[in-house]
MIBA-274386 format. One record per residue: x, y, z of N, C-alpha, C in turn; residue in one letter. Coordinates in pm, whole numbers, plus 50000, padded with zeros to 5 digits. Layout:
! residues N
XYZXYZXYZa;...
***
This chain:
! residues 312
269628432485286271018435885297271468444685184m;270928442285062271248450784948270808465184970i;269658466885030269228480385057270028486885162r;270518479585261271378484685363272718488985298v;273268480485224274538483485153274428496085066l;273338496884997273148508284906273038521184994a;272348520885113272198531985196273598536485246s;274418526285289275788529185340276648535185236l;276558529985114277328535185000276908549784967c;275628552584976275128565884944275708575785049l;275668571685176276188579585286277658582385266r;278378572085216279838572985197280138583585087a;279298583384982279518593584875279288607284926v;278238609485012277988622585068279168626685156v;279678617885233280798621585332282038625385243v;282358616985143283488619585063283428633184990l;282238635884940282048648184862282128660284955t;281548659085079281668669785174283048672585223g;283758661785241285178663285286285968670285180a;285828666485050286578672584949286208686884929a;284918690384938284498703984925284938713085038l;284778707485166285228716185277286738719385275a;287498708985242288998711285235289378720985124t;288758718985008289058727784895288718741784926f;287558744584996287118757685030288038764085137a;288478755985238289428761485328290778765585268l;291308758285179292468760885109292278773485017l;291168774184954290848784684859290798798084924w;290158798085044289878810885113290938812885220h;291988805485233292978808185324293668821285299a;294268828385396294898841585372296078839885279p;296378850485207297398850285110297058846284970g;297928848484881297698845084736298238830884715d;297308821584676297788807984659298788807084538p;298578814884432299538814684322300868818984364a;300968829384446302278833584501302928822684588l;302098815884672302658804984756303218793084672a;302478790284562303038779584467304268784084402i;304298796884359305548802384289306768801684389a;306558805884508307638805584603308118791284639l;307168782084642307538767784662308208761884545a;307808766584425308358760184299309788766184275r;309918779584287311208784984247312088788684373y;311568787884493312308790384611312968804284614d;312268814384550312738828284546311598836884503s;311818849784522310848858984468310738858684312l;309538859384263309328858284120308558870284066v;308758873383937307968885083885306548882683883p;305758894183874304278892583879303698884683763a;304398885283641303888878783525304028863383544d;305008858883615305208844583642304048840083737v;303758848783844302698844783933301388844183858v;301148853283765299908853083684299858840183600d;300988836283547301008824483467300668812083544q;301158811283670300898800083760299468800683803i;298848812283818297458813483858296578807683746r;297018809683616296258803183507296548787883501v;297718783783520298028769583518297278761783624e;297178767583750296568760783856295018762283853a;294538770483762293088772483748292468781183859g;293368789183925292898797784028292098809083976i;292478813883854291738825083792290338821583743d;290038808683741288808803883682287518805183773a;287788807983904286758808483999286688795184082g;286008796284199286048785184296285398773184238f;284108773684193283398762284150284028755484024w;284468763983934285128758883815286408750983844t;287188756883938288398749983983288128737184055a;287098737684141286668724884219286238714384120f;285388718084027284928708483928286108703283846q;287038711783806288178707183723289078697083798a;289118699083934289848688984011289048676184043w;287788677984065286918666684103286688656783985l;286518662083870286178653683755287118642283720s;288548645483719289458635183696289538625283816p;289248630183939289308621884054288328610384048l;287198612283987286178602683972286688590183894l;287668592283812288268581683740289548576283805t;289848580883928291008576183993292308584083965g;292148596383901293338604483873293358615983972d;294448615484054294648625784163295288638084106f;295618638283980296128650483915297698651883937g;298158663383902299618666483919299818677184025q;300958676384087301338686484186301428700184119s;300918710584191300968723384133302418729484141s;303228723384229304558728284246305598720684159v;305548707684170306568698984092306118694883955t;304788695083939304218690183810304198674583800g;304658667983900304628652983890303298647983940r;303028635683900301718629383939301678627884095d;300528630584153300408630284292300358615484347v;299748606684271299598592684321300848585784358w;301838585884272303128578284311303788585084435p;303738597884446304298604684564303508601584688e;302118600284675301298596784791301618582284833l;301838573484740302108559384777303438557984849m;304438565684798305738566284866305578570385008t;304758581085036304608585885172303878575585254a;302888568285195302178558285269303038546185311l;304058543485221304918532285261305708534485392s;305838546985429306418550185564305328550085675y;304168556385641303168558785741302448546185776t;302098537285688301348525185722302048515685815v;303378512885802304038504685899304068510586035p;304168524186040304108531386172302768529886232l;301688531986160300318530186211300068516186256a;300458506186182300258491886220301008488686345l;302288493686354303058490386472302458497086596a;301938509286582301208515186690299988508886735g;299238502786638298048495786660298358482286734l;299398475786695299868463286756300248465786905l;301018476086922301398479687061300218483187151i;299218490087095297998493787164297238481387208g;297058471987114296278459787147297048451187248i;298358449687227299178441487319299128446587461t;299108459287478299028464487612297628465887676l;296598468487594295298470587644294558458187687s;294678447387613293938435087638294348429087776v;295608426487800295978421587933295618430588050p;295818443588027295558453788131293998453888159l;293128453488059291738453288085291278440388142a;291878428188112291508416288173291948415988321l;293048421288353293538421988494292578431688568l;292188442188511291328451788578289968446288607a;289448438088517288058432388538288048419088615t;289258414288652289258401488731288578403988859r;288808415688925288138419189051287868434289043k;286668438489010286338452188995286498460089128a;287148471889130287318478589247288588475989326g;289308465989285290548462989350291668472489313s;292808470789378293938479689346294418477989206w;294258465889151294648463989009293678471788911l;292378471288950291428478188870291738493688873d;291918498788990292218512589004293448516688934r;294538508088946295808510888878295598510688726f;294858502088669294648501288527293888513688479a;292848517088548291958528388518292878541288520v;293598542888628294458554888645295538555188533g;296138543888501297138543888397296518547488260l;295328541488229294698544588108294238558888095a;293708565088208293298578888206294548588088191s;295638584788251296908592688233297298592488087l;297298580488029297688578787893296808587087799g;295488586987829294558594087738294738609487758a;295198614087874295328628387894296648634087836a;297558626087806298828631287751298768632787602i;298938644687546298898646487397300018638587329p;299808634587216300808626387141302118634387118a;301968647787091303188655687061304038657387184y;303428658287307304118659887432304708646287472w;304008635387459304528622187490305688618687397l;305638622487269306708619687183308048627187227g;307828640087267308988646887319309588641187449l;308728636287535309218629887660310008617287628l;309498609187529310218596887497311558600187423l;311598611187348312858615087284313838619187394i;313348627187489314208632087596314748620487681l;313948610287706314348599387794315268589287717l;314688583487610315398572787547316518576987436f;316388588887387317318592987287318348602687342a;317908612187429318888621587480319568616987601v;318758613187709319338608787840320028595387830q;319298585687779319878571587778320618568287653l;320278574687539320968571987413320678558187362g;319558551887401319348538487350318678538087210w;317968548087171317178547187051317398560586967l;317358559486838317398571986757316098579486762p;316178592186750314998600586760314438605586629a;315338607586525314948613686406315258604886283m;314338605286184314638597786057313878584586053g;314188576985951313508563885926314448554485858a;315738555285882316668546585813316618532085848r;316498529385979316398515486028315188512486100t;315058499686138313838495986217313848502086356s;315078505286407315068511486538314478525286543a;314498531586426313848545286412312278544286433h;311738531886418310328530686419309848529086569l;310688525786665310288522486798309598533986873i;310308545386880309798556286959308498561686894l;308468563786766307138568386709305988558386728p;306328545586721305218535386738304818535186882a;305728536986976305348537687111304428549987140l;304828560787082303958572887102302528570787056t;302348564186940301048561086888300398550086971l;301148539686999300498527787072300108530687208g;300788539087283300398541487414299038549587422l;298828558387322297538565287317296428555987282g;296678546287189295678536887152295378527887275v;296408523187340296198514287459295298520587563a;295468533587586294768540687686293238540787653a;292898543187528291478543187494290878528887492s;291578519387433291068506287426290918499987566l;291828502487660291738496487791290478501587863t;290148514287856289028518987930287748513787868r;287638513387736286418508387671286228493487688i;287358486087683287338471287701286928467787838l;287478474387938287118472588073285638475388099r;285118486188049283698489288068282848479488000s;283208475087874282418465587802282318451987869g;283448447687926283498434287992282628434788122i;282768445688200281978446488326280528447588297l;280108454888192278728456088158278138442988106e;278958435788030278558422787977278388412688095a;279218413188187279128403088305278028406688392r;277448418688384276318422888471274958420188408g;274958413888294273618411288224272718402388315q;271388405788308270518398688407270258384888372s;270578379488247270288365988212271438356288251f;272608362088291273738353588314273538344588440l;272998350088550272748340388661271918328388627p;270868330488537270048319288495270898308688429a;271818312988339272698303788272273588295988368l;274008302288474274888295788567274028285888651r;272818288888680271988278788751271648267488670r;271568269188538271378257688445272488249188429r;273658252688483274898244288476275728247988353g;275498258988292276358262288174277768266688228v;278808260788171280208262988214280528277788203a;281398282388297281808295988297282508300188174a;283338291188123284048293787998283108295787884r;282038287687871281108289487766280288302687774d;280018306787904279328319487926280218330187878i;281468330587914282398340787874282508341587726e;282648329687657282868329387519281678333587433r;280508328287466279318329087379278358340887423h;278518346187544277618356987584278328369387625h;279378368387703280048379987750280908386587642v;281678378487574282518383187475281838391287357a;280788385087299280088392187189279498405387236p;278918404987360278318417487413279418428387431h;280518424487487281598434187507282298438887387a;282188430787279282948434087160282328445687086a;281048447987094280408458787024280958472787047i;280978477687175281598490587197283168490587171p;283828478887195285278478387160285518479487013v;284618473486931284798474686784284618489186741l;283718496386810283508510786766284748517886792t;285378517486912286588524486940287798519186860v;287778506286837288888500986755288858505986616f;287718506786558287608512686421288008526686413g;287468534386514287888548386513289398550286531l;289978541686622291398543186649292188539186520e;291758528586453292348524986328292338536086222l;291228543086215291148554386116291938565886170a;291858568886296292628580386347294118577886354f;294578565686341296018563586352296748570086238l;296178570686118296858577786012296958593386040l;295888598686102295948612486140297008614586249e;296948605386350297968606486458299328604586407g;299508595786308300828593286257301368605486183a;300488613486130301008626086061301658635686165v;301038636786285301678645286387302958639086441i;302968625986462304088619586521305258619586419v;304928618286288306048618786190306658632986188e;305948643786207306528657186210307438657486333v;306988652586451307818653586573309118646186558i;309078634186494310258625586485310978627386354f;310598637386277311208640686146311298628386049a;310188620586049310058609285964309448613385827r;309898607285717309178608985596307868601785609p;306908605885525305578599785528304498609985500g;303298606385538302188615485515302318628885590l;303048628885704303178640485777303938651185701g;305168648385653305888658485581305268660485446s;304638650985387303908652085259302838662485275f;302048661485378300878670985403301328684485448l;302318685685536302808698485582303378706185466v;304248699985385304828707585271303788711085170d;302728702985147301678706385054300868718685101a;300608718685234299798730185291300598742885282i;301868742385312302648754485302302698760085163e;302778750685069302928754984922301628756884859a;300498754684937299168756184878299038747084758r;299598734984770299518725384658298198717484670d;297158722684613295788717684619295718703184592f;296268697784488296058683684459296638674284565p;297778677884620298408669584723297578669784851k;297178681484893296328682585015295038674585001v;294438676284883293128669884862293288654384855q;294428650384801294688635784792294708629784934a;295398636785033295508631985170294068631385235v;293358642185212292028643385266291108631585213v;291118629685086290278619185022290728606185077i;292048603685094292528590785145291998588485289l;292108598985369291638598085509290118595285513a;289338602685426287898600785429287498586885376a;288188581485270287908568385227288188557985337v;289338560085414289578551285519288528550685627l;288038562785669287038563785769285718556885721f;285388558585592284148552985537284248537785535v;285378532785484285518518585471285538511885606v;286248517385703286298511685835284958511585900v;284208522685889282848522585946281938513085878n;282058510985750281258501485674281498487785725l;282818484185739283138471285792282628468685932l;282838478786012282348477486149280768475286154i;280088482586068278568481186066278228467086025d;279008460985934278698447185893279028437486004l;280118439386072280478430486183279398432286299v;278888444086327277858445186419276658435986396y;276308435686266275138427186229275388413086250r;276698408886239276978394686261277018391886414g;277458401486496277478399486640276078400686700l;275268410086653273908412186706272948413786586d;272268402686553271298403686441270178413286462p;269958417986582268878427286605269148441186545r;270458444386521270768456386455270318456186314i;270468444986244269948443986110268478443586102g;267808438586208266318438186211265728452186225e;266448460586292265908474686308265948482186179r;266918477786088266998484485958266048478385850d;265598466585885264808459285781263458465885760a;
***
């Protein structure tokens, strides 16, 4: 187990380093002068060339790519995300403020997705091929085909513009959370419903189950001890990916609904070429992916010990 954990941690370090390097390179080689973009964002007006040159020195842009990357990465290893190139304030407190809006939205979307997908998948698998099954599959396929930005606009048009039931913009009250959470949750429900349905049907078709029934094992015990663990493995994979992607999806949804959070934080940072802020979001997302995948890998080994045996 120690060797497995060491291998997983090593892969995590490689992923995080690659993500940081790729993002820094994309920002560095993006069209335009990053120092000029920072100056325009900082002063909100045209600035003299000497001010732009001064900002280029302050941001380390004149030092070269690898020197600037190393200068940013070294403090990060001690947990220091640095200071914003535009405001000069520490990135970490601003990032936590943005997360305080994004995390509740992501969790609400996840809760809606689970609440909708589990009953829908159980209804669909009660009798495969029935009209309920076809309805559930069709509904899930439709939900997966609709992009989040378009679904969000449809919900705004219906519930905010036409019916006037819910607010569409901002984050002042809990009512402002409903439409963004629905936009995220319906997408999650579509993915989880299809995978959960397929996993349950595949688990119920295992060749050893008839032998258990002939031995008199209760149907409830078969479902609990044999069908559920087998069906849980693919569901856990999708669930983990959805949990990690929810933050990314929340960024898009926050922009659509004009909510504060990681969305506005990231968009403003990209427009201003604020390297420390953009890198902070990327590192946060990469850490989330790595941690979620690590936890899922460990849960796999608990559900199916053969996975651990293959690594031994």
